Structures are given as structure tokens and as C-alpha cells.
Backbone bond lengths (Angstrom), bond angles and torsions (degrees), N, CA, C in turn:
res aa  C-N    CA-C-N  psi(-1)  N-CA   C-N-CA  omega(-1)  CA-C   N-CA-C  phi
1 M - - - 1.449 - - 1.526 109.07 -
2 T 1.322 117.07 128.36 1.450 120.06 179.86 1.521 110.35 -86.01
3 K 1.296 115.27 145.08 1.459 121.59 179.03 1.523 109.14 -79.21
4 K 1.323 115.98 144.41 1.458 122.12 179.12 1.531 110.19 -73.16
5 D 1.331 115.27 141.39 1.458 119.37 172.63 1.526 109.14 -64.72
6 V 1.316 115.89 150.41 1.454 121.65 175.80 1.529 106.64 -103.28
7 N 1.324 115.50 122.55 1.457 121.43 -179.48 1.520 109.25 -102.24
8 V 1.329 115.80 124.12 1.457 121.24 -178.90 1.524 109.61 -117.86
9 F 1.316 115.97 130.20 1.464 122.03 178.19 1.511 107.79 -98.76
10 L 1.327 117.09 124.06 1.462 121.56 179.70 1.514 110.51 -97.57
11 D 1.310 115.84 122.71 1.462 121.09 173.73 1.527 107.73 -72.46
12 S 1.308 115.79 159.70 1.468 122.06 -177.54 1.524 112.27 -54.76
13 N 1.324 116.52 -42.48 1.460 119.92 -175.79 1.522 112.34 -64.58
14 V 1.313 117.93 -28.61 1.467 121.05 178.24 1.529 109.47 -70.65
15 I 1.309 116.28 -44.10 1.466 120.09 179.96 1.522 110.42 -65.79
16 I 1.328 117.60 -45.58 1.467 120.49 179.54 1.523 110.98 -62.63
17 S 1.332 117.43 -45.78 1.474 120.56 179.74 1.526 111.20 -61.77
18 G 1.317 116.34 -40.53 1.457 120.23 178.71 1.510 113.22 -66.01
19 L 1.323 117.29 -28.68 1.458 121.50 177.11 1.517 112.08 -76.57
20 I 1.323 115.54 -40.95 1.456 120.75 -173.29 1.527 112.23 -75.28
21 S 1.318 116.79 -35.50 1.467 120.28 -177.72 1.527 110.35 -113.60
22 D 1.309 115.88 141.83 1.468 118.96 176.82 1.528 111.20 -92.75
23 R 1.326 116.55 12.61 1.462 122.62 177.61 1.518 110.00 -132.90
24 G 1.295 115.10 171.42 1.456 120.35 174.97 1.514 112.58 90.70
25 A 1.317 114.00 166.20 1.458 121.43 -175.49 1.531 113.66 -59.64
26 P 1.350 119.79 -41.60 1.472 117.34 178.84 1.533 112.59 -58.97
27 R 1.317 116.86 -40.81 1.465 119.35 179.64 1.530 110.92 -67.88
28 V 1.320 117.17 -38.98 1.464 120.68 177.84 1.529 109.83 -61.25
29 I 1.325 117.01 -41.21 1.463 120.79 179.00 1.525 110.51 -62.54
30 L 1.333 117.14 -45.17 1.468 119.84 178.01 1.529 110.92 -62.28
31 D 1.322 116.17 -41.20 1.470 119.90 178.63 1.526 111.11 -62.97
32 I 1.319 117.31 -42.06 1.470 121.00 178.91 1.525 110.53 -61.98
33 L 1.330 116.39 -44.63 1.463 119.21 -179.68 1.526 112.09 -65.36
34 S 1.322 116.96 -31.10 1.464 119.16 179.72 1.532 112.10 -72.09
35 L 1.332 117.26 -13.93 1.468 121.00 178.14 1.527 112.87 -77.22
36 E 1.323 116.75 -11.75 1.464 122.60 -179.12 1.531 112.06 55.40
37 L 1.316 116.01 47.08 1.454 120.61 176.33 1.526 108.93 -62.65
38 P 1.309 117.80 141.85 1.463 119.87 -172.67 1.524 115.11 -71.92
39 F 1.308 119.33 -8.80 1.461 120.42 -173.92 1.521 114.59 -118.20
40 I 1.323 118.19 1.57 1.459 120.54 179.22 1.532 108.24 -127.03
41 V 1.321 114.69 124.92 1.459 121.28 -176.11 1.520 108.88 -116.57
42 G 1.320 116.35 125.85 1.454 121.56 177.81 1.516 111.00 -91.95
43 V 1.324 115.20 138.34 1.460 122.20 -179.56 1.526 107.65 -135.13
44 T 1.307 116.35 146.14 1.457 121.92 168.01 1.517 106.51 -146.73
45 G 1.311 116.08 175.35 1.459 119.56 -177.28 1.511 112.45 -106.88
46 R 1.310 116.17 154.18 1.473 120.94 173.54 1.530 108.97 -57.09
47 Y 1.323 117.08 -38.02 1.465 121.77 176.39 1.528 110.15 -56.85
48 N 1.340 116.37 -42.65 1.461 121.24 179.55 1.527 111.30 -65.65
49 I 1.330 116.34 -40.63 1.462 120.37 -179.86 1.531 110.11 -61.41
50 I 1.316 116.08 -44.65 1.472 120.34 178.36 1.529 109.91 -60.02
51 E 1.327 116.58 -43.93 1.465 121.22 179.76 1.533 111.25 -64.71
52 I 1.311 117.24 -43.67 1.471 121.68 179.43 1.523 110.24 -60.41
53 E 1.315 116.28 -50.58 1.470 119.97 -176.24 1.524 111.46 -65.51
54 R 1.324 116.97 -39.75 1.465 120.07 177.77 1.535 110.21 -61.99
55 N 1.334 117.01 -46.64 1.464 120.45 -178.51 1.522 112.68 -67.20
56 L 1.322 116.89 -41.21 1.466 119.08 179.63 1.526 111.46 -64.98
57 K 1.311 116.84 -45.06 1.472 120.20 -179.82 1.528 111.14 -62.72
58 R 1.333 116.20 -35.71 1.465 119.93 -177.25 1.530 112.42 -81.94
59 K 1.340 117.33 -42.63 1.466 120.47 -170.59 1.525 114.38 -98.25
60 V 1.333 117.36 -38.60 1.472 120.61 -178.41 1.532 110.08 -140.69
61 P 1.315 116.69 68.04 1.468 119.86 -174.81 1.534 113.68 -59.35
62 R 1.318 118.31 -24.92 1.470 120.24 179.87 1.530 111.90 -65.63
63 I 1.331 117.63 -21.97 1.465 122.29 -179.17 1.527 111.99 -83.81
64 F 1.334 116.62 -17.63 1.464 119.42 -173.17 1.532 113.32 -56.04
65 P 1.325 120.37 -45.84 1.474 118.86 177.86 1.539 112.66 -61.68
66 F 1.328 116.85 -37.93 1.471 121.22 177.24 1.527 110.01 -63.39
67 Y 1.326 115.98 -42.09 1.466 121.27 177.13 1.526 110.40 -57.57
68 K 1.315 117.32 -48.78 1.468 120.96 -178.22 1.531 110.72 -60.17
69 K 1.318 116.43 -41.40 1.467 121.24 -179.38 1.532 110.94 -68.48
70 L 1.329 117.04 -47.48 1.461 121.53 -178.06 1.522 112.09 -69.84
71 F 1.314 116.28 -39.21 1.465 119.91 -174.24 1.527 111.77 -56.67
72 S 1.311 116.94 -40.39 1.468 119.57 -179.16 1.530 111.64 -65.23
73 K 1.311 117.71 -26.03 1.465 121.33 -179.82 1.536 112.86 -80.03
74 L 1.321 116.46 -13.87 1.464 119.88 -178.51 1.525 112.10 -78.28
75 N 1.314 116.84 -20.78 1.466 121.98 -179.70 1.521 112.25 52.34
76 L 1.317 115.67 42.64 1.459 119.96 179.35 1.525 110.39 -76.26
77 I 1.309 115.32 142.69 1.455 120.60 169.17 1.526 105.86 -80.90
78 I 1.322 116.49 130.09 1.462 120.97 -178.89 1.523 108.46 -102.10
79 F 1.326 115.70 116.30 1.457 120.59 -179.07 1.526 109.03 -88.34
80 P 1.348 117.96 137.93 1.470 120.71 -177.06 1.529 113.36 -62.85
81 I 1.324 115.75 160.31 1.465 121.27 175.97 1.528 108.18 -63.38
82 P 1.329 117.25 131.47 1.468 119.60 -179.82 1.523 111.53 -65.05
83 S 1.316 115.60 154.72 1.462 121.07 177.61 1.528 109.72 -72.14
84 L 1.314 115.26 161.11 1.467 120.47 177.29 1.526 110.47 -59.32
85 K 1.324 116.75 -39.54 1.470 121.32 179.04 1.535 110.57 -60.06
86 E 1.340 116.66 -42.14 1.471 120.60 179.42 1.520 111.07 -67.45
87 V 1.320 116.46 -40.00 1.464 121.11 -179.48 1.529 110.28 -66.06
88 I 1.322 116.87 -44.37 1.468 120.90 -179.11 1.530 111.07 -60.74
89 K 1.318 116.49 -35.97 1.468 121.13 -179.84 1.535 111.92 -56.61
90 Y 1.328 117.19 -31.40 1.463 121.43 -177.01 1.533 113.30 -102.13
91 A 1.317 117.65 8.35 1.465 120.84 178.68 1.530 109.21 -58.57
92 G 1.317 115.17 135.85 1.455 120.69 179.56 1.517 114.22 90.31
93 H 1.316 117.44 -12.84 1.463 120.28 178.96 1.528 111.38 -80.15
94 I 1.335 115.16 -24.79 1.458 121.27 -173.37 1.526 107.63 -161.78
95 A 1.309 118.60 168.36 1.467 121.61 177.60 1.532 109.85 -54.82
96 D 1.315 116.33 140.88 1.465 121.42 -176.06 1.529 112.84 -52.30
97 K 1.332 117.05 -40.09 1.466 119.91 -177.52 1.534 112.23 -65.63
98 D 1.322 117.41 -21.16 1.460 121.16 -177.63 1.531 113.93 -98.43
99 I 1.324 116.93 -7.04 1.465 119.21 -178.95 1.531 112.00 -59.04
100 P 1.357 119.83 -46.23 1.472 118.13 179.67 1.533 113.16 -61.04
101 V 1.321 116.78 -30.67 1.466 120.93 177.40 1.524 109.44 -67.32
102 L 1.316 116.33 -50.69 1.462 121.58 179.39 1.527 111.02 -58.70
103 V 1.334 116.89 -48.76 1.465 120.73 -177.92 1.530 110.60 -62.61
104 S 1.318 117.30 -41.94 1.468 120.19 178.55 1.524 110.96 -61.32
105 A 1.328 116.48 -44.01 1.466 120.34 -179.54 1.527 111.50 -64.75
106 I 1.327 116.92 -39.73 1.464 121.12 179.29 1.523 110.19 -69.15
107 K 1.326 117.05 -48.79 1.463 121.42 -177.94 1.532 111.83 -64.17
108 A 1.326 116.96 -30.60 1.464 120.89 178.66 1.529 112.09 -78.93
109 E 1.332 115.64 -2.08 1.468 122.37 179.07 1.527 112.54 55.71
110 T 1.338 114.70 45.36 1.451 119.46 178.25 1.527 110.33 -80.89
111 D 1.307 114.93 155.53 1.462 120.84 178.74 1.529 111.36 -84.61
112 F 1.341 115.21 -33.53 1.466 120.75 -176.81 1.517 109.75 -136.15
113 L 1.328 115.75 137.64 1.455 121.63 167.97 1.518 104.73 -105.77
114 I 1.321 116.35 114.67 1.461 121.16 -178.45 1.521 107.77 -98.41
115 T 1.335 115.72 119.15 1.461 120.98 -177.15 1.524 111.00 -143.31
116 G 1.304 114.76 148.28 1.458 120.88 172.40 1.524 111.03 -94.99
117 D 1.324 117.01 1.51 1.457 123.16 -176.84 1.529 109.92 -90.84
118 K 1.293 116.85 65.61 1.457 122.14 -175.78 1.525 112.26 -64.61
119 K 1.317 116.69 -33.49 1.467 120.95 -176.70 1.530 111.33 -54.41
120 D 1.319 117.51 -51.12 1.463 120.79 -177.39 1.517 112.55 -84.25
121 F 1.314 117.61 -41.13 1.459 119.53 -174.26 1.528 112.48 -75.83
122 D 1.318 119.35 -23.88 1.467 120.28 175.28 1.518 110.90 -62.63
123 R 1.312 116.13 -37.36 1.458 120.57 177.46 1.524 111.04 -59.80
124 L 1.308 116.19 -36.43 1.455 121.25 -178.96 1.522 111.62 -66.51
125 K 1.309 117.42 -36.89 1.463 120.43 -178.15 1.526 111.34 -55.40
126 I 1.288 117.16 -32.10 1.460 122.63 -177.64 1.534 110.63 -78.70
127 K 1.320 117.66 -27.99 1.461 122.53 -167.54 1.512 117.76 -79.31
128 G 1.284 121.44 -31.36 1.457 115.85 -171.28 1.507 114.87 -163.64
129 P 1.309 114.87 167.92 1.463 120.87 179.99 1.531 111.12 -86.42
130 Y 1.306 116.79 90.94 1.458 121.95 177.26 1.524 107.56 -100.43
131 L 1.311 116.02 141.49 1.458 118.98 -179.08 1.522 112.19 -70.98
132 L 1.321 116.90 -28.58 1.460 118.81 179.67 1.520 109.91 -83.91
133 K 1.310 114.81 155.35 1.468 120.81 176.03 1.523 107.44 -103.65
134 I 1.313 115.70 137.79 1.457 121.30 179.30 1.519 107.86 -101.22
135 V 1.331 115.32 119.86 1.453 120.71 -175.36 1.524 110.31 -134.86
136 S 1.312 114.84 156.42 1.465 120.32 174.01 1.528 108.22 -80.49
137 P 1.323 117.37 163.08 1.468 118.97 176.07 1.538 112.14 -56.79
138 A 1.330 117.06 -41.02 1.469 120.14 179.90 1.526 111.31 -65.39
139 E 1.339 117.73 -41.48 1.469 120.64 177.42 1.526 110.62 -60.48
140 F 1.323 116.25 -40.84 1.459 119.72 -179.49 1.532 110.57 -63.54
141 I 1.319 116.76 -46.56 1.470 120.82 -178.29 1.521 112.08 -70.85
142 D 1.324 117.67 -42.42 1.467 121.11 -173.95 1.530 114.31 -80.99
143 V 1.334 118.07 -31.20 1.463 120.89 -172.80 1.529 112.31 -117.74
144 I 1.313 116.61 -52.76 1.465 120.91 -172.00 1.527 111.93 -72.38
145 L 1.313 117.51 -51.34 1.467 120.52 -177.30 1.531 112.51 -58.58
146 P 1.333 119.46 -45.32 1.463 117.63 176.35 1.531 112.92 -58.84
147 A 1.333 117.15 -37.62 1.468 120.35 178.19 1.525 111.01 -65.90
148 I 1.331 116.94 -40.02 1.467 121.32 177.71 1.526 109.98 -62.15
149 L 1.331 115.86 -46.25 1.469 120.14 -178.95 1.523 111.39 -65.37
150 K 1.329 116.49 -39.95 1.467 120.33 178.44 1.528 110.34 -63.42
151 D 1.331 116.44 -41.53 1.468 121.41 178.43 1.519 110.81 -62.74
152 R 1.313 117.57 -33.22 1.476 122.20 179.18 1.517 112.19 -69.30
153 E 1.328 116.57 -26.93 1.477 120.40 -179.40 1.517 112.28 -73.25
154 K 1.327 117.16 -22.02 1.474 120.98 -176.58 1.503 111.59 -70.45
């Protein structure tokens, strides 16, 4: 029996943090994805890409060329921007600015949404039965990844 791939959706803040710092859980996650391990698939949304590029160009333009170079090595699947109908369906579940992120992660059928935005996404954990788990970068590295690796050894 083959083990299922684990699909992880990276929020914009995880990608930006991993680019800016060469330490910490976001950077470790980016490094892991760049290894092209056969059982872990990285996903992000087109909405996230637009947000990342806008923020980098505005706040730290010197990083933008590094982002372009590194991003191609991550081999992320880019999920399209959700439709207005899909976004409206989730109105009230989370802050409006985060709805496209949530919808993209759900529609992409990811197992984990990794975000550093605990303030807004923690509220969501209480609200509904979502198939994906919302975790911080540190939770993913400290708890989830070891469990995934242990499961692979079986």
C-alpha cells in the first residue's frame, strides 16, 4: 500500500518570512520543499503570489530578485484565484482579506494550511469542520513533520 502525499498550503507570510530570514520554521519549510521530497507537495494560491510580490516590491525591493530565483526551486503548485461565488460562500468565517487564502487551500484539497497569521485563522478553527488543519510554521516543523516522517518509515 502506498502512502498518500501530504499537501501543504503556504500562506503568503510563511513564504515571505522564509525568504527574509535564513532561520526559523518558515525557512525550514521552504528548504524542505526545495528538496523535492516525493511525499510532500507544496501549494500556494495565485492570490498569495500577488500579495507576496506586492509586499516585497513595496517593503523590501532588494529581496525581489532572490524571491524570483528561490520561488522556482520550491516547485509549488499555484492554485487559481477563487471565484467571487466561492469567496462569498465563506464570508464571515474569517477576515475578508484571508477568505481567498482559505478558499484556495480548501479547493486545492490540502491537508495543512501553514500560516503565521494566528490572529485571524485561530478564529476559524472554532467555526467549522474543515478537512484541512491550520497550523503555524513551528507546529508543522515540531509536530506534524515528525509524524509524517515516522508514518513513512512504517
